[in-house]
N, C-alpha and C positions, 0 to 999 in steps of 0.2 A: 683476715677479717674482711678485706675489700671484696674478695671473691664471694664470701658468704653473703655480704651486703647486696651484691648485684645478682646473686644466683636466681632469685625468683623472677627477675626481669628476663634473664637469659633463657630460663625454662619457658616463660610465656612466649618469647619470640620463637623458640623452637617448636612449641605446640602449634603456634599460628602458622609457621612455615609448613609443618607437616600436614596440617589441615588443608592448606592450599594445594599441596601435592596430592592429597587423597581424593580430590574431586576434580571434575572437569566443569569449567564455568562457561556458560554461554549467556549472552545478553539478549534482551528484548527491549526495543525502544520505540516509542510512539506517544501519542497524546493520551495520557491517563487521567487528566483533569480537563475541565472546560467543555466546550460545546461539541468536541469531537472525541471525547473520552470513550464513547461506545465503540468506536473503531479501534482504539488502542486495546481495549479489553477483548475484542474479537481476536486480535493478533495473539494476545497473551494466552487465551484459551487454546488456540491451535498449537502453540509451542508447548504449553503445559501437557497437552495430550501426548504429543510426540515424546517429550522427556520421560513422562511416567511410563510409557510403553517400553522405552529403552531400559529404564531403571528396573522394570519388572523382569527383564531378561538378564539382569546382572550388570547393566551399564556398559561402558566401553573400556577395554583394557583393565578390567577389574575395578574400575572407578565409577563412583556415583556421579551423575550429571546434575548440576544445580543451575537454576536460572536467576539472573540478576535483572531487575526491572529498572528502566529509565524513562522518566516522564519528561518529554520535550515540550509539552503544552502547545504543540503545533507552532512553536516559535523557533526560528533558525538559530538564535543565540543560545537558547536553552539546549537545542540539539547539539551544538558544539560542546557545551558544558557536559552533557550526558556522554558524548563520545570520549571526552578526556577522562571522565570517571571510569568508563568501561575499560579503556586502555590501561588505566592504573590498577584495575581489579583483576588483571591477568585473564580476561576472557579470551577464549580462542576465537570466537566470532560473535557477531551481533545480528539478530533478525530484526531488521528495521532500516529506516524509519518508515512511517506511513506516508507523510507528506514529502513530495519532492523538494520543497523549500527547506526541509530539514535534512533529508538524505544527502543532498548535494554538498552543503557545507560540512556536515559530519563526516563525509567520505574522505575529506582531506586529512582529518585527524586520524581516522582509522588507517588510512594508507601510510601515514608517517609512522604509526605504531605497529603496522603489520597486521592489525586486527582484520579478520574477514568480515565483510558486510554483505548480507543477502537481504535485499528488500523484497517483501511480498507484495508491495503496493505502489511504490513510487515509479511513475511512468515517464518522467521527463527524460528525453534522450541524452542530455548532457551528462547525467550520472555515470553512464558506462562509456562515455566517449573521452574520458580524461586520461586514458592510458593506465589506469590503476589495475594491477593484476589480482587484487584481493576483493574487488567489488563485483557483485553479481545481482541479477534481477530475475525473479521467478515469473513476474507478470509481463505483459506486453509494453509497448512504448507509445508515446503520443503521436509520433509520426505515422504509426500504423492506425491508431484510433482516429486521428484527424482525417485521414484518407477515407476510412470506412464511413465516418460521419458525413463527409462531403458527398460520397456516392449515394448514401441512403437518402439524404435530403433532395439531391438533384434527380436521381433515377427512380427511387421508390416513392418518395412523397411528391416528386415532380413539382417542387417549389423553387422559385428563383429570386424571390425578394426576401433578403435575409438580414437580420440584425444580429450582431455578435456581442455578447457580454462576457466578462471574465472578472475574477476576484483579485487580480494583480499579483497573485502568487506564482511561484515557479511552475507549479502544476497547472493552475487555472489559465494563466495567460499563455503558457506554453501550448496547452491543448487548443486554446482559441486561435492562436497563431497558425498552428498546423491545419486546423479546419479552414481558416481564412485563405491560407496558401492554396488550398485545393478547390476553393469555390470562386475566388475573386475574378477569374477570367471567364467563368461560365454562369455567373449570377450577378444580380444587383445587390451589393452589400451596402445597405442604406445607413448602417451605423456600426461603429466599433467602439465600445465603451468599457471602462473599468469601474467596478463597484468596490466598496470597502468591506472587507471580511469582518463579520462580527456585528454589523449594524442591524437594526430591526425594521427600518423603513426604507424601501427602495422605490416608493411611488414617484419620486421626482424623476429619476432616470427612466422609469417605465412610462410615465406620462410623456416625456420627451420622445421616447420610441413610438408611442401610439400615434404621434403626428406623422411618422414616417410610414405607417400602415404596413409593417412587415408581415409576410406570410409565416415566417419561422423566426424564432429567437433561439440561437444556439448559445449555450452557457458553458463556460469553462470554470468549474468550481466544485464546491462540496455541498452536501445535502442541507445543512442548516439555512444557508442563504437561498438555495434553490427552492426549498419548501415555502419560505416567506414570499419569494418572487412570484411563484405561480398563484399563490393566494391573493396577492396584491394585484396581479394582472387581472384576475377575475373581478376584483372589487372595482377597478377603474374601467372595466369593459375593453381591455386590450385583447382582441381576438387574434391569437397567433399560436402556432404549434410550438411547444417548448421541447427542445432537443438538448441533451447534455451527455456528458461522459460518465465514466465509471465512478467518479467521486460522489455521484448523486444516488446511485442504486443501493439504497439502504432503507429498511422499513421506517426509520426515523423521518425520512423525507415524506412519506405518506402520512405519518402522524402529524407532522408540522403543517403540510399543505392541505390535508383533508381531501375533500371532493375535487378541489382544483387540480389535483395531481392526475386525475383521470385523463388518459390520452397522451401523457408525457412519454417521450421516447428517450431511451438511454442505451449507450453502448457499453458492453461488458463481455466477459467470457461466457462460454456455454454453461448451461445449468449443471451444477455439481450433482444434482439429483439424477441427472440423465447419464452420468458417467459410471459405467460398470466398475471402473477402477476405484471409485470413491465409496463403495458400499460400506466397507469396514469403517472408514472415517465417519461417514454419516451416522452409522449405528452408535459408535462409541461417543461421538461428539454430542449428539442429541441426548443421549442417556445422561451425560454428565453436565452439559451446559445449556441444553435447550436449543433455541433457534440458532441456526448457523449463520454467522455474519458473512458478508460478501467476500472478505479476504481471510476468513478463518482457515479455509483449506489451503490457501497459499502460504500462510505462516506455518501450518502443519508440515507441508512439503518442504518448505525452506529449512525448518529445523531438522527434519529427517535427512535431507540431502547433506547438510553440514555434518551431522553425526555419522552418516554412512561413509562420508569421505574420511573421517577420523578412523573408523573401523577398517576401511580398506587399506589405508596407508600405515595402519598400526602405529599411529603417532598423533600427538596433539600439538606439535610445533606448527605455528601458524603458516609458515611458508610452504611446508610440506603438505598441509591440508589444502591450502589454496591451489597448489599444483595439481593435486588429485581432483579437486573440483573442476578445474579447467578441462579435464579429460574424462570426467565421469559420465556414465550412461545410467540413468536412474529411472525406474518406473514408480511413480508416485500416485497419489490419489487423483491428481489432475491429469495423469497420463505420463507418457515418456518425456523425460527432461534431459536435454543436453545443452551446453552453453557454447556460444560462438566465441570468436576471438576477443569480443568486447566484454563478455560476461552476461550477454543477453541470452534468453532462451531461444533456441532455433525455431520453435513453433509456438505462436501465441495467437490463437484465433479470437476474433471479436465478432459478436453478433449484436443485433438490436433487440431490446426489450421494450415493452410498453406497459403502462399501468392500466389495468383493467379490473374493475370491481374491487378496487383496493389492494390489488396484488400485482407483483411483477410477473409478466408472462412473456415468453419469446414472441416477437413480432413476426408472425408467419408471412 
């Protein structure tokens, strides 16, 4: 009688276990709610496209690939919670997170569980310098971006009176620090200030900067704050060239800042539309999701390289897939990808963009 009593529960456990074995789980983590949710869904769309294409070909090892979503709300504590949930859901790897302030603390959890982490967007150098063999990055790093930014301001714009702002996050302050490191002995840094992410009024700090009459304001942060800043700069008559990093290059920045965004310079990778390797991605992505987000192609390649590693090693065990990734040579939508000993891509070019007539165009 006891066996009959518990038989339904035993069958349920068996079915659940079989279902887990019948699919390959990969995670996607980023801000899916709040003021940066648009970026999170850009990543989801790229991963969705990659998974659907693999499943249309029969999946991997005869198994269907499924995606688990994690909303970190751009909060480091939520990112740790998401990482723990992903580890407990038996995902092979996670594409994420978007923010460095989320990727870095989450990486410790992923490392302890052996879960592979491939970020399409987090640029802080610390992420890949922790000695973790399961952490990878598809995009470039802030020490590269900060150097490119410094050279652009000093050599191209020929400006030497500079104010530096950042949003106090791992990404924003890290990028600002790298920029500062490369300009401070060659220029007059008249201010170095932090702002609070998520506020709506930055006129106090901008008015303080106006008294210093900077020629350039360099900002380490994300587009919601940047859009408000350039708008408020115009309102108080602060005449300075606004320069920022990859966290600002999104159409939402132009929507928020309006005409005040004209002439703003931003560092980012080359235009995906100019890459012959990205034609298939562009055609399929725009057909399904419309406008391509700045990091959509990076999440697409991140998912594809993870799945390709599984196919090549004919295994879904995390350590074996991670070992394959460390030695992989992959041709993706953004071009040829190989990782160095830290898990960074060996080639990550940065160029400068400018807002012209309401659009981002390469700064020739």
